[in-house]
TORVOLO-514512 format. One record per residue (C-alpha): residue in one letter; x, y, z. Coordinates in steps of 0.02 Angstrom, whole numbers, plus 32768, in hexadecimal, padded with zeros to 4 digits. Layout:
TORVOLO-514512
  fiza     X     Y     Z
     a     X     Y     Z
...
end
This chain:
TORVOLO-514512
  fiza     X     Y     Z
     f  3FB7  F08D  E9E9
     f  3FC3  F07D  E92D
     m  3F0C  F035  E91F
     r  3EDB  F0D3  E981
     q  3F41  F14B  E916
     f  3EF6  F103  E870
     l  3E46  F113  E8B0
     i  3E66  F1CA  E8E5
     e  3EA7  F1EF  E840
     a  3E28  F180  E7CC
     l  3D8D  F1AA  E83D
     p  3D4C  F255  E81E
     v  3CEA  F293  E8AD
     e  3C66  F2DD  E82B
     l  3C41  F226  E7F6
     v  3C11  F1FA  E8B7
     e  3BB1  F2A7  E8C5
     a  3B61  F27E  E820
     a  3B24  F1E1  E864
     r  3AF7  F21D  E900
     m  3A93  F2A1  E8AC
     d  3A34  F21D  E841
     g  39FF  F1D0  E8DF
     a  3A75  F13D  E8F7
     h  3AA2  F102  E9AF
     s  3B4E  F0DD  E9E1
     l  3B46  F01B  E9B5
     r  3B0D  F04A  E906
     i  3B8D  F0D2  E8F0
     i  3C19  F057  E92F
     w  3BD6  EFC6  E8B6
     h  3BAC  F02C  E81B
     v  3C2B  F0C0  E82E
     v  3CC5  F091  E885
     f  3CDE  EFD8  E85F
     p  3CD5  EFF5  E79C
     v  3D5C  F07B  E7AB
     a  3DBA  F00D  E81E
     r  3DAD  EF6E  E7C0
     p  3E51  EF86  E752
     a  3EBC  EFAD  E7FB
     m  3E6D  EF1E  E852
     a  3E90  EEA7  E7BC
     v  3F49  EED6  E7B8
     l  3F57  EED4  E87F
     g  3F0A  EE21  E876
     m  3F7A  EDE4  E7E9
     l  4019  EE25  E84F
     v  3FE6  EDDA  E8F5
     f  3FBF  ED38  E890
     v  406B  ED2F  E82B
     q  40C1  ED63  E8CC
     a  4075  ECCE  E927
     w  4093  EC4F  E8A2
     n  4141  EC83  E896
     d  416A  EC81  E945
     f  4207  EC15  E95D
     f  4262  EC41  E9F7
     w  41DD  EC33  EA85
     p  4197  EB7F  EA47
     f  425A  EB4A  EA36
     i  4276  EB7D  EAE3
     a  41D8  EB49  EB38
     l  41A7  EAAA  EADF
     t  41F6  EA07  EB1E
     p  426D  E9AB  EAA0
     d  41EB  E912  EAA5
     g  4144  E97B  EA88
     n  40F5  E9BF  E9F2
     p  4162  EA43  E9A2
     t  4112  EACC  E92F
     l  413F  EAC9  E883
     q  41CC  EB46  E88C
     v  421F  EAF1  E91A
     a  4210  EA47  E8C6
     l  4252  EA96  E821
     a  42EB  EAD3  E877
     g  4306  EA11  E8C9
     l  4303  E9E0  E826
     g  439C  EA39  E7EE
     a  43F5  EA1B  E895
     g  4461  E994  E8C7
     n  44EA  E924  E887
     h  448B  E8C6  E800
     t  4472  E905  E750
     v  43F3  E97D  E723
     d  4360  E94A  E6B7
     h  4344  E9EB  E650
     a  42A5  E99F  E605
     v  4257  E98F  E6B1
     v  428F  EA35  E6EE
     l  424E  EA86  E660
     t  41AF  EA3A  E65C
     g  4192  EA63  E70D
     a  41C6  EB14  E6EC
     l  413A  EB18  E660
     i  40C2  EACF  E6D7
     s  40E0  EB5B  E761
     t  40C1  EBDC  E6DA
     v  401B  EB9A  E6A3
     p  3FB2  EBDE  E73D
     l  4007  EC92  E71A
     l  3FDB  EC8D  E664
     l  3F2F  EC70  E697
     v  3F1F  ECEB  E711
     f  3F64  ED6F  E69D
     a  3EF0  ED3B  E60E
     f  3E59  ED40  E683
     l  3E7F  EDF1  E6DF
     g  3EDF  EE25  E63E
     k  3E36  EE89  E5F4
     h  3E29  EEE6  E68F
     i  3EE3  EF24  E6A2
     v  3EDB  EF5E  E5E2
     g  3E2C  EFAA  E607
     g  3E72  F00E  E69B
     i  3F0D  F040  E61E
     t  3EAA  F07B  E59B
     a  3E22  F0D0  E607
     g  3EA3  F14C  E646
     a  3EE5  F16B  E59E
     v  3E40  F1B6  E563
     k  3E25  F270  E584
     s  3D92  F29D  E5E1
end
């Protein structure tokens, strides 16, 4: 819904009409007009979906068997649980390792997000 609202507000009808007047067919309009305008929103949506899936804890905790291969977040929670003493160095190392993919995703998609923010700030 929010992606649709963004596209309605960010994509002026005049752009599509101008491309059609220039002789562009529907696929070319989508590829060369709509996708470049929607790139910041798709980058944000992709990043949010990845972060949500990566940090998912409850469903893997419920669905996976204790003997199986837990996700990283479930394994980190298991390190701090129990009657034994917690090795904080291991827990913090696991937390650091679990944040590296999130930082990489932001590093690769960050320029598209910032580009979308700055494109909206320019008066046309």
